[in-house]
C-alpha positions as a printed NumPy array, in Angstrom:
array([[ 15.313,  52.993, 316.398],
       [ 15.62 ,  51.413, 312.939],
       [ 16.269,  48.07 , 314.6  ],
       [ 13.111,  48.45 , 316.699],
       [ 11.064,  49.009, 313.561],
       [ 12.758,  46.061, 311.878],
       [ 11.425,  43.807, 314.61 ],
       [  7.997,  45.446, 314.599],
       [  7.647,  44.829, 310.862],
       [  8.824,  41.268, 311.38 ],
       [  6.174,  40.739, 314.068],
       [  3.439,  41.955, 311.713],
       [  4.678,  39.72 , 308.9  ],
       [  4.849,  36.809, 311.325],
       [  1.265,  37.44 , 312.455],
       [  0.12 ,  37.517, 308.848],
       [  1.887,  34.276, 307.974],
       [  0.55 ,  32.435, 311.03 ],
       [ -3.03 ,  33.719, 310.763],
       [ -3.608,  34.051, 307.032],
       [ -1.392,  31.003, 306.554],
       [ -4.104,  28.667, 307.804],
       [ -6.586,  30.399, 305.481],
       [ -4.299,  29.655, 302.554],
       [ -3.764,  26.116, 303.775],
       [ -7.495,  25.551, 304.086],
       [ -7.891,  26.835, 300.54 ],
       [ -5.184,  24.502, 299.233],
       [ -6.951,  21.494, 300.772],
       [-10.492,  22.717, 300.116],
       [-11.125,  20.453, 297.118],
       [ -9.203,  17.456, 298.443],
       [-10.084,  17.025, 302.118],
       [-13.775,  17.942, 301.81 ],
       [-15.848,  15.378, 299.901],
       [-19.341,  16.878, 300.08 ],
       [-20.846,  20.3  , 299.682],
       [-21.601,  20.363, 303.408],
       [-17.932,  19.687, 304.232],
       [-16.745,  22.378, 301.819],
       [-19.141,  24.835, 303.42 ],
       [-17.799,  23.794, 306.823],
       [-14.25 ,  24.663, 305.763],
       [-15.488,  27.988, 304.437],
       [-17.271,  28.684, 307.725],
       [-14.089,  27.896, 309.656],
       [-12.255,  30.803, 308.026],
       [-15.209,  33.011, 307.093],
       [-15.32 ,  35.152, 310.256],
       [-11.559,  35.758, 310.401],
       [ -9.938,  35.66 , 306.957],
       [-10.546,  39.324, 306.11 ],
       [ -9.271,  40.416, 309.522],
       [ -6.149,  38.282, 309.141],
       [ -5.188,  40.321, 306.098],
       [ -5.013,  43.437, 308.281],
       [ -1.516,  42.315, 309.262],
       [ -0.413,  42.3  , 305.614],
       [ -1.777,  45.812, 305.112],
       [ -0.199,  46.972, 308.368],
       [  3.18 ,  45.522, 307.38 ],
       [  3.011,  47.184, 303.957],
       [  2.035,  50.537, 305.456],
       [  4.784,  50.317, 308.038],
       [  7.359,  49.53 , 305.363],
       [  6.232,  52.645, 303.477],
       [  6.692,  54.778, 306.58 ],
       [  9.664,  53.254, 308.393],
       [ 11.729,  51.957, 305.451],
       [ 10.869,  54.165, 302.472],
       [ 13.996,  53.247, 300.514],
       [ 13.249,  49.547, 300.873],
       [  9.607,  50.104, 299.962],
       [ 10.436,  52.075, 296.815],
       [ 13.246,  49.778, 295.73 ],
       [ 11.397,  46.515, 296.315],
       [  8.054,  47.602, 294.893],
       [  9.615,  48.922, 291.692],
       [ 11.916,  45.931, 291.234],
       [  9.222,  43.37 , 292.035],
       [  6.447,  45.161, 290.14 ],
       [  5.333,  42.163, 288.038],
       [  5.101,  39.557, 290.819],
       [  3.434,  42.081, 293.15 ],
       [  0.696,  42.625, 290.566],
       [  0.296,  38.866, 290.273],
       [ -0.015,  38.543, 294.052],
       [ -2.599,  41.35 , 294.076],
       [ -4.743,  39.533, 291.51 ],
       [ -4.427,  36.288, 293.447],
       [ -5.542,  38.032, 296.653],
       [ -8.536,  39.401, 294.754],
       [ -9.254,  35.953, 293.302],
       [ -9.203,  34.32 , 296.713],
       [-11.54 ,  36.97 , 298.132],
       [-13.942,  36.523, 295.225],
       [-13.869,  32.766, 295.697],
       [-14.89 ,  33.109, 299.337],
       [-17.491,  35.833, 298.874],
       [-19.105,  34.706, 295.599],
       [-19.534,  30.944, 296.034],
       [-22.781,  31.19 , 298.006],
       [-24.334,  34.101, 296.142],
       [-26.122,  31.886, 293.592],
       [-27.428,  28.376, 294.227],
       [-26.29 ,  26.667, 291.036],
       [-24.441,  23.403, 290.241],
       [-22.154,  25.382, 287.916],
       [-21.63 ,  28.541, 289.962],
       [-20.449,  27.105, 293.295],
       [-17.832,  24.657, 291.914],
       [-16.383,  27.451, 289.766],
       [-15.668,  29.635, 292.783],
       [-14.411,  26.656, 294.763],
       [-11.751,  26.173, 292.078],
       [-10.925,  29.901, 292.051],
       [-10.531,  29.84 , 295.836],
       [ -8.341,  26.722, 295.834],
       [ -6.109,  27.76 , 292.911],
       [ -5.646,  31.316, 294.229],
       [ -4.744,  30.   , 297.697],
       [ -2.258,  27.482, 296.284],
       [ -0.543,  30.027, 294.032],
       [ -0.393,  32.597, 296.839],
       [  1.356,  30.101, 299.111],
       [  3.811,  29.298, 296.327],
       [  4.426,  32.978, 295.482],
       [  4.955,  33.999, 299.1  ],
       [  7.561,  31.276, 299.392],
       [  9.22 ,  32.445, 296.191],
       [  9.262,  35.987, 297.609],
       [ 10.999,  34.737, 300.753],
       [ 13.508,  32.916, 298.587],
       [ 14.27 ,  36.133, 296.701],
       [ 14.887,  37.991, 299.962],
       [ 17.318,  35.336, 301.179],
       [ 19.095,  34.792, 297.853],
       [ 19.286,  38.496, 296.993],
       [ 18.311,  40.557, 293.969],
       [ 20.386,  41.843, 291.021],
       [ 21.267,  45.332, 292.275],
       [ 23.201,  47.542, 289.88 ],
       [ 25.825,  50.141, 290.813],
       [ 23.098,  52.746, 291.423],
       [ 21.369,  50.548, 293.995],
       [ 18.425,  49.69 , 291.738],
       [ 17.146,  46.491, 290.213],
       [ 14.384,  45.051, 288.106],
       [ 13.8  ,  41.332, 288.344],
       [ 12.093,  39.641, 285.371],
       [  9.939,  36.622, 286.035],
       [ 12.892,  34.369, 285.129],
       [ 16.215,  34.453, 283.299],
       [ 18.368,  31.313, 283.092],
       [ 17.16 ,  29.857, 286.441],
       [ 20.579,  30.524, 287.944],
       [ 20.725,  31.735, 291.557],
       [ 23.681,  34.066, 290.921],
       [ 24.237,  37.28 , 288.979],
       [ 21.34 ,  38.633, 286.907],
       [ 18.676,  36.557, 288.61 ],
       [ 14.964,  36.498, 287.924],
       [ 12.08 ,  36.013, 290.324],
       [ 12.013,  32.308, 289.566],
       [ 15.025,  30.039, 289.687],
       [ 15.718,  26.591, 291.101],
       [ 16.29 ,  27.943, 294.605],
       [ 13.296,  30.29 , 294.884],
       [ 11.009,  27.608, 293.431],
       [ 12.311,  25.157, 296.043],
       [ 11.489,  27.655, 298.802],
       [  8.079,  28.201, 297.207],
       [  7.281,  24.477, 297.173],
       [  8.433,  24.198, 300.804],
       [  6.18 ,  27.115, 301.786],
       [  3.295,  25.467, 299.929],
       [  3.762,  22.264, 301.95 ],
       [  4.165,  24.112, 305.269],
       [  1.021,  26.202, 304.81 ],
       [ -0.942,  23.185, 303.596],
       [  0.019,  21.351, 306.793],
       [ -0.845,  24.448, 308.851],
       [ -4.234,  24.615, 307.156],
       [ -4.85 ,  20.899, 307.717],
       [ -4.211,  21.358, 311.438],
       [ -6.641,  24.298, 311.468],
       [ -9.345,  22.192, 309.783],
       [ -8.652,  19.427, 312.299],
       [ -9.084,  21.926, 315.115],
       [-12.333,  23.429, 313.816],
       [-14.213,  20.367, 312.505],
       [-15.205,  16.888, 313.641],
       [-16.166,  13.416, 312.392],
       [-15.053,  12.377, 308.891],
       [-13.732,  15.755, 307.79 ],
       [-11.607,  16.064, 310.914],
       [-10.181,  12.557, 310.496],
       [ -9.188,  13.192, 306.86 ],
       [ -7.649,  16.545, 307.765],
       [ -5.61 ,  14.922, 310.55 ],
       [ -4.33 ,  12.195, 308.201],
       [ -3.453,  14.844, 305.621],
       [ -1.522,  16.887, 308.191],
       [  0.471,  13.821, 309.268],
       [  1.322,  12.965, 305.667],
       [  2.294,  16.542, 304.845],
       [  4.558,  16.574, 307.904],
       [  6.987,  14.219, 306.154],
       [  7.008,  16.418, 303.058],
       [  7.698,  19.474, 305.222],
       [ 10.585,  17.736, 306.985],
       [ 12.233,  16.685, 303.733],
       [ 11.708,  19.973, 301.931],
       [ 12.946,  22.077, 304.847],
       [ 16.132,  19.995, 305.065],
       [ 16.759,  20.421, 301.332],
       [ 16.004,  24.159, 301.397],
       [ 18.292,  24.675, 304.396],
       [ 21.226,  23.027, 302.607],
       [ 20.444,  24.973, 299.426],
       [ 20.345,  28.234, 301.408],
       [ 23.833,  27.668, 302.79 ],
       [ 25.027,  27.12 , 299.214],
       [ 23.227,  30.101, 297.643],
       [ 23.732,  32.664, 300.418],
       [ 26.949,  32.028, 302.433],
       [ 26.149,  35.05 , 304.629],
       [ 23.391,  32.973, 306.278],
       [ 25.784,  30.247, 307.416],
       [ 28.377,  32.777, 308.564],
       [ 25.769,  34.704, 310.535],
       [ 24.377,  31.568, 312.203],
       [ 27.851,  30.401, 313.191],
       [ 28.845,  33.783, 314.631],
       [ 25.669,  34.588, 316.583],
       [ 24.902,  33.071, 320.002],
       [ 21.337,  32.307, 318.87 ],
       [ 22.621,  30.569, 315.716],
       [ 21.814,  27.088, 317.   ],
       [ 18.912,  28.045, 319.301],
       [ 16.435,  29.341, 316.712],
       [ 16.781,  26.42 , 314.253],
       [ 16.502,  24.031, 317.211],
       [ 13.297,  25.748, 318.309],
       [ 11.908,  25.412, 314.79 ],
       [ 12.717,  21.704, 314.58 ],
       [ 11.313,  21.113, 318.079],
       [  8.072,  22.915, 317.226],
       [  7.692,  20.867, 314.05 ],
       [  8.233,  17.656, 316.005],
       [  5.713,  18.718, 318.633],
       [  3.15 ,  19.489, 315.927],
       [  3.273,  15.85 , 314.802],
       [  3.299,  14.458, 318.342],
       [  0.302,  16.525, 319.44 ],
       [ -1.511,  15.655, 316.211],
       [ -1.012,  11.94 , 316.867],
       [ -2.235,  12.444, 320.435],
       [ -5.255,  14.365, 319.081],
       [ -4.345,  17.471, 321.077],
       [ -5.569,  19.651, 318.227],
       [ -5.123,  23.062, 319.854],
       [ -1.54 ,  22.296, 320.845],
       [ -0.763,  20.813, 317.412],
       [ -1.943,  23.987, 315.703],
       [ -0.025,  26.203, 318.146],
       [  3.117,  24.115, 317.575],
       [  2.714,  24.601, 313.828],
       [  2.381,  28.343, 314.414],
       [  5.52 ,  28.215, 316.558],
       [  7.377,  26.452, 313.762],
       [  6.38 ,  29.166, 311.285],
       [  7.434,  31.882, 313.711],
       [ 10.786,  30.29 , 314.547],
       [ 11.601,  29.793, 310.868],
       [ 10.786,  33.4  , 309.956],
       [ 12.796,  34.793, 312.868],
       [ 15.721,  32.555, 311.886],
       [ 15.603,  33.85 , 308.313],
       [ 15.369,  37.487, 309.438],
       [ 18.278,  37.14 , 311.836],
       [ 20.421,  35.248, 309.343],
       [ 20.239,  37.967, 306.65 ],
       [ 20.583,  40.864, 309.139],
       [ 21.798,  43.647, 308.806],
       [ 20.626,  43.377, 305.2  ],
       [ 16.964,  43.91 , 304.449],
       [ 17.486,  43.052, 300.789],
       [ 20.77 ,  41.346, 299.883],
       [ 22.348,  41.486, 296.43 ],
       [ 22.809,  38.463, 294.183],
       [ 25.479,  40.334, 292.2  ],
       [ 27.952,  42.022, 294.542],
       [ 27.263,  41.574, 298.308],
       [ 28.47 ,  45.138, 298.908],
       [ 25.525,  46.448, 296.874],
       [ 22.923,  44.92 , 299.212],
       [ 20.462,  47.235, 300.962],
       [ 21.162,  47.422, 304.688],
       [ 18.86 ,  48.385, 307.526],
       [ 20.701,  51.64 , 308.129],
       [ 20.332,  52.86 , 304.544],
       [ 16.724,  51.717, 304.18 ],
       [ 15.271,  53.384, 307.299],
       [ 13.637,  56.794, 307.649],
       [ 15.047,  59.541, 309.852],
       [ 15.237,  58.714, 313.589],
       [ 12.847,  61.523, 314.579],
       [ 10.208,  60.274, 312.135],
       [ 10.566,  56.761, 313.525],
       [ 10.103,  58.027, 317.074],
       [  6.948,  59.974, 316.181],
       [  5.607,  57.024, 314.218],
       [  6.037,  54.719, 317.186],
       [  3.772,  56.956, 319.266],
       [  0.978,  56.42 , 316.706],
       [  1.76 ,  52.757, 315.97 ],
       [  1.357,  51.557, 319.57 ],
       [ -2.304,  52.651, 320.121],
       [ -3.194,  51.414, 316.629],
       [ -1.797,  47.959, 317.355],
       [ -3.551,  47.898, 320.737],
       [ -6.887,  48.376, 318.929],
       [ -6.025,  45.676, 316.393],
       [ -5.069,  43.261, 319.168],
       [ -8.323,  43.884, 321.035],
       [-10.273,  43.33 , 317.814],
       [ -8.524,  40.034, 317.128],
       [ -9.008,  38.819, 320.686],
       [-12.742,  39.561, 320.423],
       [-13.204,  37.902, 317.017],
       [-11.3  ,  34.731, 317.824],
       [-12.999,  34.517, 321.221],
       [-16.415,  35.053, 319.66 ],
       [-15.956,  32.357, 317.011],
       [-14.058,  29.811, 319.115],
       [-15.1  ,  26.172, 319.014],
       [-16.145,  23.736, 316.323],
       [-17.898,  24.847, 313.182],
       [-21.472,  23.896, 312.471],
       [-23.685,  24.856, 309.567],
       [-26.161,  27.294, 311.077],
       [-26.58 ,  31.048, 311.121],
       [-23.807,  31.557, 313.627],
       [-21.394,  29.101, 311.997],
       [-19.978,  27.952, 315.367],
       [-21.071,  26.414, 318.63 ]])
């Protein structure tokens, strides 16, 4: 039952990364791809109806962690207290940037919130990547199974590590590039004319950065966390999942060149999903490895709640997720198509 919940949490995280990922990517490119106020408003309209709903998956994943993996929740949230507060403020900053920019018609007010939106989105993408890097690399557990990670120590990836080191920053930069490309493909899908052409060119340029960074991060991961390489070699899916990720990334570029914008965006989403599943499978059965002694890492078995609680929780989780799925289908169906600047925001 713990394994079932592991995959359910992973699905919710994956949905958040794919859906809110294009929001973050659009924010990263907001000040660079759009050249006029009308184009910046168009980008805002492309995410306006869905960005708040996309964050439901982050809240659902956090709530599920609290219920299904209480030990992991308590350990991670206490050890990562400082960066979690920083992420919270960045989420607030991004929301304020979206909601406040059009409240006052002023040449000083709107650009201010555009910058807040763009900077918050960029830092969130970087921090989420750094968080993923910490999960893969491991955290400095002590003999009691606790840890507290400062923002940085000596930038080493072994022993008493901090949140930031050379490896986690590399993963953060890679995540920044991936989400920027994902956002560029979303803008390409939802806009037309000059804005669409610039977004497509940006996505194609970012594709090369993503390819290079992912290759470097993969090699660095094998060096920092040998368990990943051992797990990939031993498992039958060890070559399949990375191959799926590479194939999806290649298809994203091919469809983008062919101007098949829907398929290019879906391929980018597939790349994100394949990469996250690969990472989850490669660290399994750990949910939080140790950078000190591998034996101190937190495993799925020790992090999960009691089996009976997990069974009861599943009975409540299923109807809740059915409602969420219906809501998302309605919203994305309702606001499908290109964006235009009118009351509806789409046509």
